Backbone bond lengths (Angstrom), bond angles and torsions (degrees), N, CA, C in turn:
res aa  C-N    CA-C-N  psi(-1)  N-CA   C-N-CA  omega(-1)  CA-C   N-CA-C  phi
1 X - - - 1.439 - - 1.489 110.61 -
2 X 1.352 115.71 132.20 1.436 120.20 -178.84 1.570 110.84 -86.79
3 X 1.392 113.33 112.58 1.460 117.81 -176.02 1.519 108.73 -100.55
4 X 1.338 122.02 2.17 1.395 122.19 -176.73 1.525 107.42 -110.82
5 X 1.342 116.49 81.75 1.467 120.86 -176.80 1.499 111.25 -124.86
6 X 1.398 115.04 42.75 1.443 119.72 179.79 1.545 111.21 -64.95
7 X 1.312 116.67 -21.12 1.489 118.79 -178.63 1.528 112.60 -95.83
8 X 1.297 115.63 21.16 1.495 118.99 177.88 1.515 109.79 -62.67
9 X 1.314 115.29 136.46 1.481 122.47 -178.85 1.528 106.13 -108.56
10 X 1.300 113.63 167.16 1.522 122.39 -177.93 1.472 107.18 -57.36
11 X 1.308 122.93 -43.94 1.411 123.77 -178.81 1.481 115.19 -69.23
12 X 1.367 117.83 -15.12 1.478 121.68 177.16 1.442 116.34 -81.53
13 X 1.405 114.23 -12.99 1.501 117.68 -177.57 1.537 107.68 -67.18
14 X 1.315 114.69 157.60 1.444 122.69 -176.69 1.553 108.25 -87.56
15 X 1.305 114.65 73.59 1.462 121.22 -179.17 1.522 110.64 -61.92
16 X 1.313 115.07 130.76 1.462 122.92 -175.68 1.523 114.61 -87.95
17 X 1.268 115.93 -156.89 1.446 123.71 -175.75 1.583 108.92 -61.87
18 X 1.305 118.92 127.86 1.403 122.75 -176.18 1.512 114.20 76.90
19 X 1.339 116.34 9.90 1.440 121.02 -179.22 1.579 113.05 73.13
20 X 1.262 117.23 27.65 1.439 121.61 -173.77 1.568 114.08 -112.09
21 X 1.263 118.38 155.04 1.390 126.72 171.58 1.505 112.00 -133.23
22 X 1.352 118.78 140.03 1.482 121.36 176.59 1.588 106.09 -72.37
23 X 1.304 110.85 138.90 1.453 120.03 178.11 1.505 112.33 -123.31
24 X 1.332 115.86 111.72 1.456 121.87 177.37 1.534 106.88 -83.98
25 X 1.381 113.63 135.03 1.509 114.37 178.67 1.544 106.31 -115.51
26 X 1.326 112.20 132.49 1.484 121.69 -170.14 1.518 107.83 -132.56
27 X 1.355 116.70 135.43 1.447 126.24 -179.57 1.494 111.40 -67.45
28 X 1.296 118.24 126.39 1.449 122.58 177.41 1.580 110.26 -61.25
29 X 1.236 117.14 137.49 1.466 121.76 174.67 1.556 111.44 91.83
30 X 1.304 116.32 -54.36 1.470 118.84 -177.19 1.525 112.27 -91.28
31 X 1.348 117.38 -17.15 1.456 120.93 -176.81 1.495 114.23 65.58
32 X 1.341 117.35 14.42 1.429 124.41 176.84 1.563 110.65 -61.55
33 X 1.361 117.25 128.13 1.486 118.73 178.61 1.544 105.99 -83.34
34 X 1.345 113.49 122.92 1.459 119.87 -173.80 1.518 112.91 -97.36
35 X 1.334 119.24 -44.63 1.474 121.37 -176.13 1.501 109.95 -166.59
36 X 1.230 114.22 171.11 1.498 125.78 173.95 1.488 109.52 -127.04
37 X 1.342 116.44 128.92 1.490 119.70 176.42 1.490 107.31 -141.60
38 X 1.339 117.23 -171.43 1.427 121.66 -175.13 1.538 110.65 -126.25
39 X 1.380 111.72 145.17 1.452 117.18 179.09 1.489 109.95 -128.85
40 X 1.356 117.47 148.97 1.389 123.52 163.58 1.505 109.49 -113.71
41 X 1.343 121.21 -176.47 1.476 120.86 -177.61 1.449 111.81 -57.48
42 X 1.281 119.93 -44.42 1.453 121.82 -177.87 1.538 114.21 -64.45
43 X 1.385 115.69 -41.55 1.456 117.91 175.24 1.514 112.99 -63.93
44 X 1.332 114.80 -39.43 1.512 116.18 177.70 1.477 111.82 -67.38
45 X 1.361 117.65 -41.49 1.455 119.67 179.62 1.568 110.56 -63.30
46 X 1.326 118.89 -41.37 1.467 121.44 178.49 1.540 109.38 -62.45
47 X 1.325 116.68 -37.27 1.413 121.09 177.45 1.519 112.46 -64.14
48 X 1.293 114.91 -46.07 1.456 121.27 -179.20 1.611 110.02 -65.10
49 X 1.315 114.96 -37.03 1.456 120.21 -174.02 1.551 110.62 -77.90
50 X 1.333 114.66 -38.88 1.539 120.53 -173.34 1.472 114.97 -93.45
51 X 1.370 115.72 -25.53 1.448 117.14 -173.13 1.516 113.23 76.65
52 X 1.261 117.50 10.76 1.471 124.86 174.67 1.604 106.90 -118.26
53 X 1.305 114.19 151.09 1.474 120.35 -174.39 1.533 108.15 -82.52
54 X 1.319 114.11 120.98 1.487 124.54 175.91 1.542 109.54 -116.51
55 X 1.375 114.51 143.72 1.418 117.70 -179.92 1.503 109.88 -138.75
56 X 1.348 114.43 174.32 1.543 120.19 178.73 1.595 102.84 -114.49
57 X 1.283 115.46 126.98 1.451 123.08 177.50 1.569 108.85 -86.22
58 X 1.266 118.31 114.63 1.478 121.11 177.12 1.506 111.66 -71.40
59 X 1.279 120.14 -29.31 1.424 122.11 -175.48 1.548 109.06 -84.76
60 X 1.360 119.37 -35.55 1.459 119.79 -178.00 1.602 110.39 -100.06
61 X 1.320 115.62 -9.37 1.437 120.69 178.54 1.571 110.54 55.99
62 X 1.322 113.89 51.29 1.457 119.05 177.52 1.558 109.10 -153.69
63 X 1.306 116.90 166.19 1.429 122.55 179.88 1.544 106.32 -88.07
64 X 1.365 115.77 151.94 1.437 117.45 176.86 1.532 108.73 -151.48
65 X 1.316 113.67 141.34 1.486 117.27 177.27 1.478 108.20 -98.79
66 X 1.346 116.97 131.08 1.436 123.04 -177.91 1.552 108.30 -57.95
67 X 1.337 117.79 121.47 1.416 122.65 175.43 1.486 115.70 93.43
68 X 1.359 115.10 3.36 1.519 116.79 -176.39 1.480 114.00 -62.29
69 X 1.351 117.30 -28.36 1.476 121.79 176.64 1.536 111.98 -101.03
70 X 1.386 113.85 -40.68 1.513 116.72 -177.07 1.468 114.54 -81.17
71 X 1.332 118.01 -26.79 1.439 123.05 -172.43 1.531 111.68 89.56
72 X 1.281 118.39 -3.81 1.466 122.90 178.61 1.518 112.01 -83.49
73 X 1.280 114.11 61.56 1.513 120.81 -171.72 1.578 111.08 -73.80
74 X 1.274 116.76 162.60 1.423 122.10 174.76 1.509 112.02 -120.54
75 X 1.334 114.78 115.52 1.456 123.31 177.28 1.519 107.37 -83.21
76 X 1.299 117.07 118.57 1.493 120.64 -172.56 1.532 107.79 -86.19
77 X 1.326 113.63 125.32 1.509 122.38 178.78 1.541 107.63 -93.15
78 X 1.372 116.91 -33.70 1.454 119.41 -172.01 1.521 108.37 -164.44
79 X 1.284 115.44 143.58 1.472 124.65 175.39 1.552 107.28 -117.02
80 X 1.352 118.11 117.02 1.425 120.48 179.32 1.541 109.48 -117.16
81 X 1.322 115.88 158.07 1.479 120.82 175.70 1.482 109.35 -125.90
82 X 1.300 120.68 155.68 1.402 122.64 -175.10 1.524 112.87 -85.12
83 X 1.351 118.90 179.76 1.383 123.20 -174.01 1.533 115.91 -61.52
84 X 1.368 115.82 -28.72 1.406 119.70 175.80 1.515 116.90 -93.71
85 X 1.331 115.25 -5.30 1.436 120.66 -178.79 1.468 113.27 70.34
86 X 1.372 119.71 25.13 1.417 119.94 -178.84 1.540 114.44 -122.06
87 X 1.321 112.64 19.99 1.449 119.56 174.75 1.568 109.68 -156.39
88 X 1.281 113.40 147.82 1.503 121.27 -176.20 1.550 110.52 -113.62
89 X 1.318 112.80 149.86 1.505 118.87 173.38 1.526 107.52 -130.92
90 X 1.346 115.21 116.81 1.435 120.23 177.51 1.613 109.80 -99.36
91 X 1.353 115.11 120.95 1.425 119.78 175.58 1.504 107.29 -95.19
92 X 1.323 118.84 118.81 1.458 121.10 -167.23 1.506 110.59 -132.06
93 X 1.264 115.80 163.01 1.505 123.94 162.68 1.479 107.48 -104.38
94 X 1.351 113.90 107.50 1.377 119.13 -178.81 1.524 113.25 -76.56
95 X 1.316 117.24 122.26 1.504 120.84 179.69 1.526 109.08 -94.37
96 X 1.297 114.56 159.53 1.442 120.55 177.06 1.492 116.19 73.73
97 X 1.303 117.71 -157.17 1.518 119.49 -172.28 1.507 112.65 -75.19
98 X 1.341 118.44 -31.00 1.438 116.96 178.06 1.514 110.86 170.72
99 X 1.335 113.77 -174.81 1.433 121.07 -176.22 1.571 114.61 -93.00
100 X 1.319 117.13 -22.86 1.422 121.16 -173.60 1.534 112.00 -85.98
101 X 1.354 117.05 143.52 1.451 121.23 -178.90 1.513 110.76 -70.75
102 X 1.401 117.37 -15.49 1.442 122.72 179.96 1.549 110.42 -77.26
103 X 1.310 117.64 -13.51 1.478 120.70 -177.33 1.577 107.91 104.80
104 X 1.310 118.53 -9.32 1.453 120.21 178.99 1.517 110.51 -73.52
105 X 1.326 118.42 157.14 1.404 123.62 -177.83 1.614 109.84 -65.37
106 X 1.330 113.33 -43.81 1.462 119.63 178.48 1.496 112.82 -123.18
107 X 1.260 118.56 152.87 1.492 120.02 174.09 1.480 113.87 -68.11
108 X 1.350 116.51 -22.66 1.467 122.09 -176.27 1.574 108.44 -96.19
109 X 1.308 115.17 66.73 1.473 118.84 -175.09 1.505 111.32 -106.75
110 X 1.329 118.51 -1.64 1.450 123.36 177.17 1.502 112.80 -111.85
111 X 1.322 115.47 150.81 1.452 117.02 -172.50 1.570 108.65 -132.00
112 X 1.343 114.86 135.13 1.467 120.86 174.62 1.560 107.09 -89.63
113 X 1.337 114.32 140.72 1.460 117.80 178.21 1.492 111.99 -66.37
114 X 1.281 115.37 140.23 1.464 122.61 176.49 1.516 109.63 -88.99
115 X 1.364 113.37 141.61 1.495 119.69 -175.64 1.478 107.81 -118.06
116 X 1.347 118.96 132.76 1.436 125.46 -178.93 1.529 108.45 -60.87
117 X 1.361 116.79 159.33 1.412 122.74 -179.53 1.539 113.71 -50.63
118 X 1.258 121.14 -35.71 1.492 122.51 -178.73 1.515 112.55 -84.01
119 X 1.411 112.54 8.33 1.522 116.69 172.99 1.541 109.22 62.44
120 X 1.328 119.87 18.41 1.457 115.56 -176.43 1.490 109.76 -120.82
121 X 1.310 122.07 -28.66 1.399 123.83 -173.68 1.511 110.11 -115.86
122 X 1.356 116.52 119.81 1.491 119.68 -178.59 1.521 106.20 -83.26
123 X 1.378 111.68 142.69 1.418 119.03 177.97 1.519 108.29 -79.60
124 X 1.317 117.21 133.00 1.457 119.12 -178.33 1.477 110.21 -68.92
125 X 1.377 111.91 132.11 1.475 117.81 176.00 1.477 112.62 -79.84
126 X 1.263 119.55 155.62 1.523 123.07 179.30 1.569 106.74 -57.86
127 X 1.280 113.84 139.34 1.493 118.72 179.50 1.510 109.25 -94.58
128 X 1.316 115.88 125.00 1.478 120.71 173.69 1.494 111.20 82.89
129 X 1.303 118.56 169.11 1.473 122.09 -175.01 1.489 109.68 -76.41
130 X 1.388 116.67 156.53 1.416 121.43 177.41 1.626 109.52 -85.98
131 X 1.283 114.08 138.44 1.451 119.17 -176.68 1.540 111.83 -54.43
132 X 1.341 116.78 -44.34 1.475 118.92 -177.43 1.548 111.01 -61.16
133 X 1.343 118.66 -38.19 1.457 123.43 -178.71 1.503 106.82 -66.34
134 X 1.306 116.52 -47.27 1.471 119.66 -177.22 1.521 111.57 -61.26
135 X 1.385 115.01 -44.84 1.413 118.16 179.04 1.535 111.51 -62.38
136 X 1.330 119.05 -40.96 1.485 120.39 175.99 1.477 113.85 -60.80
137 X 1.340 117.37 -39.49 1.464 121.07 177.33 1.443 109.75 -65.75
138 X 1.398 118.53 -43.65 1.416 121.38 -176.65 1.535 111.24 -63.36
139 X 1.304 114.29 -43.51 1.454 119.57 -178.67 1.574 109.66 -63.44
140 X 1.320 116.81 -38.88 1.515 119.98 177.65 1.585 109.31 -58.72
141 X 1.421 112.43 -46.46 1.471 114.62 178.44 1.447 114.15 -61.45
142 X 1.355 117.06 -42.46 1.460 121.39 179.42 1.522 112.73 -62.17
143 X 1.369 117.73 -38.53 1.475 119.58 177.64 1.495 110.10 -68.68
144 X 1.334 117.25 -33.28 1.463 118.94 178.31 1.516 110.56 -68.49
145 X 1.331 116.94 -39.17 1.443 123.48 175.17 1.485 112.09 -59.85
146 X 1.332 116.19 -40.08 1.485 122.03 -179.86 1.482 108.71 -66.36
147 X 1.333 121.70 -36.79 1.426 122.81 -177.32 1.537 108.81 -77.43
148 X 1.310 118.94 -42.61 1.477 120.59 -171.26 1.556 112.15 -91.66
149 X 1.375 117.96 -28.70 1.460 122.60 -178.85 1.564 110.26 46.36
150 X 1.404 117.40 60.73 1.433 119.42 -178.05 1.582 108.67 -65.85
151 X 1.309 115.70 142.61 1.496 122.50 -179.06 1.454 106.15 -67.02
152 X 1.405 114.99 145.31 1.458 122.06 171.27 1.579 113.90 82.09
153 X 1.252 114.85 -1.31 1.471 120.91 -177.95 1.546 111.41 -86.49
154 X 1.303 118.26 127.38 1.449 123.24 177.42 1.553 108.93 -57.80
155 X 1.284 116.44 -44.59 1.457 118.19 178.94 1.523 112.61 -62.50
156 X 1.335 118.11 -37.66 1.428 120.09 175.70 1.539 113.21 -60.65
157 X 1.293 116.29 -36.78 1.491 120.70 173.93 1.480 111.81 -62.56
158 X 1.331 117.74 -41.22 1.452 122.46 -175.39 1.604 105.63 -71.94
159 X 1.292 117.59 -35.57 1.439 119.69 -176.00 1.533 113.11 -78.05
160 X 1.303 117.45 -32.49 1.482 119.91 -172.16 1.549 115.00 -114.49
161 X 1.380 113.69 -12.88 1.456 118.12 -179.96 1.499 110.52 -79.93
162 X 1.337 115.10 -170.60 1.502 120.88 -176.93 1.524 109.64 -60.71
163 X 1.253 117.47 132.87 1.455 120.58 -177.78 1.537 112.65 -62.61
164 X 1.322 117.70 -31.45 1.489 120.29 -179.75 1.499 110.07 -61.17
165 X 1.289 120.50 -35.13 1.453 120.25 -178.64 1.531 110.51 -65.77
166 X 1.354 116.57 -37.90 1.461 119.65 -179.00 1.518 107.36 -69.62
167 X 1.334 115.72 -42.34 1.469 116.50 -173.69 1.578 110.48 -70.26
168 X 1.377 113.71 -29.06 1.446 115.91 178.45 1.537 109.91 -68.25
169 X 1.404 117.02 -31.52 1.472 122.34 177.67 1.537 107.52 -61.84
170 X 1.313 118.48 -35.99 1.469 118.93 -179.10 1.551 108.62 -63.35
171 X 1.320 113.61 -47.75 1.495 117.67 179.27 1.539 111.53 -60.65
172 X 1.356 115.57 -42.32 1.433 120.81 -178.63 1.506 111.06 -64.47
173 X 1.304 118.66 -45.09 1.496 122.03 -175.45 1.528 107.35 -72.16
174 X 1.351 120.19 -33.76 1.421 121.31 177.34 1.528 111.07 -62.26
175 X 1.302 115.06 -41.54 1.454 120.97 177.49 1.518 112.43 -58.73
176 X 1.389 113.72 -44.38 1.497 121.29 179.73 1.524 110.46 -60.07
177 X 1.373 116.62 -40.23 1.447 121.92 -179.61 1.527 108.99 -62.67
178 X 1.387 112.95 -47.63 1.532 118.43 179.63 1.509 110.82 -57.99
179 X 1.347 118.57 -45.66 1.459 121.33 -179.32 1.527 112.20 -58.70
180 X 1.386 112.67 -51.04 1.463 118.47 -176.58 1.480 111.96 -59.21
181 X 1.364 116.97 -46.46 1.465 123.66 179.22 1.542 111.71 -61.45
182 X 1.361 114.93 -41.85 1.429 118.54 -179.66 1.554 112.08 -65.23
183 X 1.343 114.88 -28.66 1.432 119.12 179.70 1.535 111.95 -88.36
184 X 1.310 117.54 3.45 1.449 123.15 178.15 1.531 110.12 56.15
185 X 1.332 116.62 49.27 1.429 125.14 179.22 1.446 111.60 -113.29
186 X 1.373 119.79 89.40 1.484 122.07 -175.88 1.528 114.47 -54.05
187 X 1.317 116.34 -46.48 1.516 120.26 -175.37 1.550 108.54 -62.17
188 X 1.361 116.49 -47.49 1.424 118.00 -179.75 1.506 112.79 -68.55
189 X 1.363 115.98 -35.24 1.484 116.73 178.01 1.527 110.91 -63.36
190 X 1.284 115.86 -40.62 1.513 121.65 176.74 1.474 110.13 -60.44
191 X 1.297 118.61 -47.01 1.463 124.46 -179.17 1.563 110.66 -59.69
192 X 1.314 115.63 -50.24 1.460 119.70 -174.87 1.518 109.51 -72.83
193 X 1.341 118.24 -33.82 1.481 118.94 176.11 1.553 113.76 -62.14
194 X 1.406 111.31 -38.84 1.450 116.33 176.11 1.561 111.72 -63.73
195 X 1.350 119.13 -39.72 1.456 120.55 173.59 1.474 111.65 -59.41
196 X 1.318 116.76 -46.08 1.462 120.87 -176.13 1.570 109.04 -65.64
197 X 1.267 118.52 -41.75 1.497 121.28 -179.81 1.503 110.43 -65.50
198 X 1.326 117.46 -39.05 1.447 120.97 178.52 1.524 110.34 -63.29
199 X 1.311 120.53 -46.68 1.480 123.46 178.61 1.501 110.70 -66.47
200 X 1.296 120.03 -33.06 1.515 120.29 177.72 1.506 107.69 -65.63
201 X 1.325 117.15 -44.49 1.495 122.34 179.75 1.592 110.54 -60.10
202 X 1.278 116.44 -37.91 1.420 122.92 179.13 1.580 107.42 -62.82
203 X 1.331 117.92 -42.93 1.408 123.70 179.41 1.496 110.20 -62.50
204 X 1.329 118.62 -44.41 1.488 122.00 176.80 1.495 110.86 -58.88
205 X 1.316 116.03 -51.08 1.476 118.98 -178.23 1.561 110.05 -64.22
206 X 1.275 117.02 -42.58 1.523 117.97 -179.20 1.526 110.00 -62.25
207 X 1.351 116.84 -39.56 1.470 118.24 -179.52 1.486 115.85 -87.82
208 X 1.336 115.42 4.54 1.499 117.99 177.06 1.452 116.40 72.01
209 X 1.333 115.33 26.78 1.481 118.61 177.86 1.516 107.42 -91.73
210 X 1.361 118.25 115.15 1.499 117.06 -179.37 1.562 111.68 -64.00
211 X 1.356 114.42 140.21 1.391 117.77 -178.33 1.597 111.60 -66.20
212 X 1.333 114.71 -22.17 1.449 117.81 174.34 1.529 110.99 -64.39
213 X 1.309 117.49 -35.23 1.461 119.04 175.46 1.473 115.06 -62.60
214 X 1.359 113.61 -38.15 1.500 120.80 174.07 1.517 110.37 -61.31
215 X 1.343 114.99 -43.41 1.465 118.43 -177.62 1.537 108.18 -63.63
216 X 1.357 117.89 -45.68 1.423 121.47 179.03 1.552 112.06 -57.84
217 X 1.300 115.64 -45.03 1.445 119.98 177.23 1.540 114.40 -59.16
218 X 1.292 115.03 -43.03 1.486 121.43 -178.16 1.570 107.50 -71.33
219 X 1.315 117.46 -39.70 1.447 122.56 -177.69 1.561 106.52 -60.94
220 X 1.336 114.95 -45.03 1.505 118.86 -178.74 1.444 110.20 -61.05
221 X 1.320 122.83 -34.58 1.451 125.16 -176.86 1.455 112.40 -70.62
222 X 1.355 119.13 -27.27 1.476 119.43 177.49 1.511 113.11 -104.40
223 X 1.356 115.38 11.72 1.449 118.58 176.75 1.477 115.97 76.91
224 X 1.303 120.28 18.66 1.516 120.71 172.03 1.430 111.47 -80.27
225 X 1.358 116.47 141.59 1.490 120.24 177.62 1.494 108.30 -72.45
226 X 1.379 117.81 150.35 1.412 120.04 177.35 1.509 113.32 -68.81
227 X 1.374 118.46 142.37 1.444 121.76 -179.72 1.476 110.23 -70.30
228 X 1.329 115.86 141.41 1.473 123.10 -179.81 1.522 109.67 -91.99
């Protein structure tokens, strides 16, 4: 098997029926799987040339750029191909609210129940949303607010108003967490911690600190290897 194919060209890929390849789209940094679409040679070439994700619609028989109508575009950081050259992986920076036309962050937001080998006992699914997913969704919303600055939005005021007011909120919310924890009040501690985390993320977005940088910083502190 030839494992040295760094010079693979678009025409060398194992194009399938109709000249198409499945293209998995993954969020840069978090490795979150956002969607699956289809590409032919032209769609792939447009993607490589423009740095934006282009696909071929099998139902409409036309090319489409992700986000051309919604604004939720995908800036492509890397295009990978698998060992057989018959599938693509796009590593992107998802802009806007998310990748799914339903408004969800990812197209893979539903889960089928797992069944034990004896087909009798269902495996319990995780209860509630995962913190990482929620934070990714929240950061996407905050970045959208920073771009659009909608009038009347509390977040807009934090992002565009005097910096001192935002920084004072960090001190204020920190104090609320301290008081709730000191009182041994789990519900209030959770509530105040959520407020503090929200305002911390606003600071990161306002100051242009990518949340991926924060993830790398925290991973290093607990000895986790960086994601490739």
